[in-house]
C-alpha positions as CSV (number, residue, x, y, z in Angstrom):
1,X,18.8,4.5,-42.9
2,X,20.5,4.8,-39.5
3,X,19.4,2.9,-36.5
4,X,20.1,4.0,-33.0
5,X,20.7,1.6,-30.2
6,X,18.0,1.4,-27.6
7,X,20.3,2.8,-24.9
8,X,21.3,5.8,-27.1
9,X,17.7,6.5,-27.9
10,X,16.6,6.3,-24.2
11,X,19.6,8.5,-23.1
12,X,18.7,11.1,-25.7
13,X,15.0,11.0,-24.7
14,X,15.9,11.5,-21.0
15,X,18.3,14.4,-21.9
16,X,15.6,16.1,-24.0
17,X,13.0,15.6,-21.2
18,X,10.9,13.5,-23.5
19,X,10.9,10.3,-21.6
20,X,10.5,9.7,-17.8
21,X,11.3,6.5,-16.0
22,X,8.4,4.8,-14.3
23,X,9.8,1.6,-12.9
24,X,10.3,-0.6,-15.9
25,X,8.1,1.5,-18.2
26,X,8.8,4.7,-20.0
27,X,6.2,7.3,-21.0
28,X,6.3,10.6,-22.9
29,X,6.7,13.7,-20.8
30,X,3.4,15.3,-19.9
31,X,1.4,12.0,-20.0
32,X,-0.4,10.8,-17.0
33,X,1.4,8.0,-15.2
34,X,1.1,6.0,-12.0
35,X,4.0,6.7,-9.6
36,X,5.5,4.5,-6.9
37,X,3.7,5.3,-3.7
38,X,5.5,7.4,-2.5
39,X,8.5,8.2,-4.7
40,X,11.5,6.2,-3.7
41,X,13.8,8.2,-1.5
42,X,10.8,9.5,0.5
43,X,10.0,7.1,3.3
44,X,6.3,6.2,3.8
45,X,4.8,8.5,6.4
46,X,4.4,7.1,9.9
47,X,1.1,7.3,11.7
48,X,-0.2,6.4,15.1
49,X,-0.7,2.7,16.0
50,X,-4.1,3.6,17.6
51,X,-5.6,1.7,20.6
52,X,-6.5,-1.5,18.9
53,X,-3.3,-3.3,17.9
54,X,-3.1,-6.9,19.1
55,X,0.3,-8.7,19.0
56,X,0.9,-12.2,17.6
57,X,-1.7,-12.1,14.9
58,X,-1.6,-15.2,12.8
59,X,0.1,-15.7,9.5
60,X,-2.6,-15.5,6.8
61,X,-3.0,-13.8,3.4
62,X,-6.8,-13.9,3.6
63,X,-8.4,-11.9,6.4
64,X,-11.9,-12.3,4.9
65,X,-14.0,-15.0,6.5
66,X,-17.0,-16.8,5.1
67,X,-20.3,-14.9,5.7
68,X,-18.4,-11.7,6.5
69,X,-20.2,-8.6,5.1
70,X,-18.4,-5.9,3.3
71,X,-16.9,-5.2,-0.1
72,X,-14.0,-7.5,-0.9
73,X,-10.6,-5.8,-1.2
74,X,-7.3,-7.3,-2.4
75,X,-4.4,-5.1,-1.3
76,X,-1.0,-5.6,-3.0
77,X,2.2,-3.8,-3.6
78,X,5.9,-3.9,-2.9
79,X,8.2,-3.1,0.0
80,X,11.1,-1.0,-1.1
81,X,14.1,0.7,0.5
82,X,14.9,4.4,-0.1
83,X,17.0,3.4,-3.2
84,X,14.0,1.6,-4.8
85,X,15.5,-1.8,-4.0
86,X,13.1,-4.6,-2.9
87,X,13.0,-5.5,0.7
88,X,12.6,-9.2,0.6
89,X,11.0,-11.1,3.5
90,X,9.7,-7.9,5.1
91,X,7.0,-8.5,7.7
92,X,3.6,-6.8,7.3
93,X,1.1,-6.8,10.1
94,X,-2.4,-5.7,9.3
95,X,-5.5,-4.9,11.4
96,X,-8.7,-3.1,10.7
97,X,-12.4,-2.6,11.6
98,X,-15.1,-4.6,10.0
99,X,-17.8,-3.2,7.6
100,X,-19.6,-1.7,10.6
101,X,-16.5,0.0,12.0
102,X,-16.0,-2.4,14.8
103,X,-12.6,-3.9,15.8
104,X,-12.3,-7.4,17.2
105,X,-10.4,-6.9,20.4
106,X,-10.9,-10.4,21.7
107,X,-9.5,-12.5,18.8
108,X,-7.9,-12.1,15.5
109,X,-10.8,-11.3,13.1
110,X,-9.5,-9.0,10.4
111,X,-6.0,-9.3,11.8
112,X,-3.0,-11.1,10.4
113,X,0.5,-10.9,9.1
114,X,2.3,-11.8,5.8
115,X,5.9,-11.7,4.6
116,X,6.9,-10.0,1.3
117,X,8.4,-12.3,-1.3
118,X,12.0,-12.1,-2.6
119,X,11.0,-9.2,-4.9
120,X,9.4,-7.3,-2.0
121,X,5.9,-8.2,-3.3
122,X,3.0,-8.6,-0.8
123,X,-0.7,-9.3,-1.0
124,X,-3.6,-9.5,1.5
125,X,-7.3,-10.3,0.9
126,X,-9.7,-8.5,3.2
127,X,-12.8,-6.2,3.1
128,X,-13.2,-2.5,2.9
129,X,-13.5,-1.3,6.5
130,X,-16.4,0.8,7.7
131,X,-15.9,4.1,9.7
132,X,-16.2,4.4,13.4
133,X,-16.9,7.7,15.2
134,X,-14.3,10.3,14.4
135,X,-12.4,8.4,11.8
136,X,-12.5,7.9,8.0
137,X,-12.2,4.2,6.8
138,X,-8.5,3.1,7.1
139,X,-6.3,0.0,7.5
140,X,-3.5,-0.2,10.0
141,X,-0.1,-1.6,8.9
142,X,3.2,-2.3,10.5
143,X,6.1,-3.0,8.1
144,X,9.6,-4.2,9.1
145,X,12.4,-5.4,6.9
146,X,15.3,-7.5,8.1
147,X,17.5,-4.4,8.3
148,X,15.1,-1.5,8.4
149,X,13.3,0.4,11.2
150,X,9.7,-0.5,12.0
151,X,7.1,1.5,10.1
152,X,3.7,1.9,11.7
153,X,1.1,3.6,9.4
154,X,-2.4,3.6,8.1
155,X,-3.8,3.3,4.5
156,X,-6.8,5.3,3.3
157,X,-9.4,5.2,0.5
158,X,-9.6,7.8,-2.2
159,X,-12.7,10.0,-2.6
160,X,-14.1,9.1,0.8
161,X,-16.0,12.0,2.3
162,X,-14.6,11.3,5.7
163,X,-11.0,12.0,4.7
164,X,-11.5,15.8,4.9
165,X,-12.8,15.6,8.4
166,X,-10.2,13.1,9.8
167,X,-7.4,14.9,11.6
168,X,-5.0,11.9,11.1
169,X,-5.7,11.4,7.3
170,X,-2.7,11.9,5.0
171,X,-3.2,11.9,1.2
172,X,0.3,10.3,0.8
173,X,-1.2,7.1,2.3
174,X,-4.0,6.6,-0.3
175,X,-4.5,3.2,-1.8
176,X,-4.6,3.3,-5.6
177,X,-8.0,1.7,-6.1
178,X,-9.7,0.1,-9.0
179,X,-12.8,-2.0,-9.4
180,X,-12.0,-5.7,-10.2
181,X,-15.1,-7.9,-10.7
182,X,-17.1,-7.9,-7.5
183,X,-14.4,-6.3,-5.4
184,X,-11.6,-3.8,-5.3
185,X,-7.9,-3.9,-5.9
186,X,-5.9,-1.5,-3.8
187,X,-2.2,-1.0,-4.5
188,X,0.4,0.6,-2.2
189,X,4.2,0.4,-2.2
190,X,5.9,1.0,1.1
191,X,9.2,2.8,1.2
192,X,11.2,2.0,4.3
193,X,14.1,4.0,5.8
């Protein structure tokens, strides 16, 4: 019986189009797979900052406050460069409306910033925002690595009926959502230029 080395087997699989790389996992061609959001090489689309940005939001990973209504949401992902390398210590600033679609323009409710870890990983606990007139639910984000341009964008929720009517909505900015216990887990990987 002949045994092939793993590298030889993988190389043969790629050449035959039978295996596709998906980060650290490999799947057979044709099978459903989650992709990096968006594919490395394509920078995350920029979007308008909107009228409600407030500078100097505090450092905090949990934007949710006791007694705050709304479905709990944990957002997480990675910050990558266009070559799929982690952007360590990237700054992420987040702000959003509350469950009623209202922004706090006097303080820092549902506003904050975090830094990505050495592997580019980031996480923020918050709530799913409500809609306000003319907009589908969304979360504003600014992302800046130590050597990258500032990215200002917005993240959206899949299958929301307001998406089709929102002139700013971009499907490339959808969170990958799944139900986790009493809340949601939303994943998004930012790719910076």
